[in-house]
N, C-alpha and C positions, 0 to 999 in steps of 0.2 A: 386728179390724174388717176385713172383706173388701172389696176394691175391684173393681169390674167393668171398670176401665180396663185395656186390654191394653198391654203394654209396646211402645214404639216402637223397633223394632230398626233402623229406617232413620236415626234421628237420631244425630248424632255426639256422643259424650261431650265436653263442653267441656274436661275435664281431659286428653283424649287429644290430644297434640301432633301426631299424624300428619295429613297433609293429606287432604281429602276425595277419594274416588275420582274424582269428576267433574273436580276441580281438577287431579289428576294426569293425567287424559286430555287435558285442555285444554293443559297444558304440553307433553305429549308431541307433540300435534298441531302446536303452534306450533314446537316444536323441529324436527320433521320438515320443516315448511314452510320454515323458515329454512335448514336444511341443503340442502334441495332447490333453493332459489333460488341459494344459493352454488355448488352443484354445477353448475347450469345456466349461470351466468355464467362459471365457470372452463372449462366445456366449450366454450362459444362462443368464449372468449378463445383457447384452445389451437387450436381449429379454424381460426380466423382467422389465428393466428400461423403455423401450418404451411402455410396457403394462400400467405401472403406468402413464406415460406421456399421453397416450391416454385417460385415465380416467380423468386426470386433464384438458386436453384440451377440453374434452367434456363439463366439467363444465364451462370452460372459454368461450366456444362458446355459452353456454346457457346465460351466463351473458351479452355477447356482443349482442346477438339476442334479449334480453329482451326489447330493445328499441322498437321493433316492436310487442311485445306481446299485447294482448288485456288487458284492465284494468277493475277493479271493485273497489267498495268502501269496505274498511275494518275498523275495530275498534281495537285500541290498548288495550291489556288486561294487559300486564306486561312488565316491562323493567328492564334490569340489564346489567352489564358488565361481560363477561366471559373471563377467562384467560387460556392460554396454555403455559406450560414451556417445552422447549426442551433442552436436554443435549448433548453436543458434547465433544469428547476427542481428545487430540493430544499428540504426543510423546509416550515414552514407559518407563517402569520401574519407577525409582524414579523421572524421569523428566516428567512423564505423567501429563498433566494438563487437568482439566475439566472445561468447561465454560457452563453457563446456560443462555438461552435467553427466556424471557417471552413476549408473544404477547397478546394483548387485543382486544376482539371483541365485538361490541355492539350487544346485544341480545334484540330484540323487538318482543314480542309475539303478534300477531294480528290475528283476525278472519275475514274471508270473505266468500262470497257465490258465487258459480259458477254453473249455471244450476240446481239450487235447492239443491246442495250439500253444507253443511256447512264445511268449511275447516279452518285450521290454520297453521301458519308458523312463524318462528322467524328470518328469514334471511333478513337483511337490504340490503346488496349489496354482490354480488358474489366475493369470494376470496379477502375480504378486512379485514385487521387487522391493529392494531396501536401499536406503540412502548411504549406508556404510557397509563395508565388508564384514565388520564385527557382527552386525545384526544378522547377515546371511549366514555367517559361520555358526552362530548359535542355533540356527535351524538344522544345518546338516549334522551338527553334533548329536541331535536327537535320533539320527539314523546311522548307527555304526555299520561298517562293512560286515557282511555275513549275518546281520540281524534280520529277523522276520518282521514284515510290515503288512498292514491291511491295505489292499489296493482296491480302489473304487474304479470300475471300468464301465464304459458306455455299452449298453446291451447290443445295439445294432452296429457298433463299431468298437470292438474290444481293444483296438490299438490306442484309443484315447482313454487315458486313465490319470488319476491323481491319488495322492496320499492323503490330502486334506481337502474335503469338499467345500464348496462355497467360494466366494470371492470377498475381498475386503470392502467395507462400507465406503471408504473414500474413493475406491475405484468406480463404484456406481455413481457417486456424486460427480466425478469428472466426466463420465460418459453422458450423464444427463445435461451437464453444462455444454458439452460439445454437440449435443443434439438440439437443445431448445434455443440456444443463442443463434445459430444459423437459421433455424426456423423462424425466429423473430425477425431477423434481418430480411429474409425473403418476404415475410408478411408486410413489412414496412415498405419495401421496394415495390411490391404489388399494389399497395395502397396509393403510393405516389404516382404510379403509372396510371391507375384508374382515375385518380383526380385530374391528372394532366389530360387524359382522353376526354373526360367529361367537360373540362374547360374549353378544350379546342373544338368541341362539337357545338358549343353555344354560339 
């Protein structure tokens, strides 16, 4: 007995466990979209990260270059210890833990004159803080009120000045860690992306 019905080659055999081509295309599209979103977020994060690092390194370079800045005499007006508390969280839900860290900075207000301009600043040393109030207090005790101090000022921006040029060595170490670790992560992610692209093109 002959049948005039033509075989339907577009229908999928229910015994065939392989997914339908349209389903595969949908999954691939979704996967590309998800990876694209993740890549965009990571890109924006690292761009913002390095913008902030650029600002911090500019300040660090000023502190390092202050050794060669011109100097002038200044007078101490006021001293105190300022503090800053930062909060960090770890874990999630009921296991979420919060820790607080307080740093102390010696604050020495001094007045000085550059080119006939009367200026004032309170920075002792660039990017310097202490773990205890006692350590910061020891610093301000070196600058009694009404005492005369040597002020290092930036030639093209006299408003920027310090009493102690340079920055601590551990500060440079932290800056390098925050620079090279993200750079290494970016390199690894790029390598993974290149390898995946090469495999998909085979």
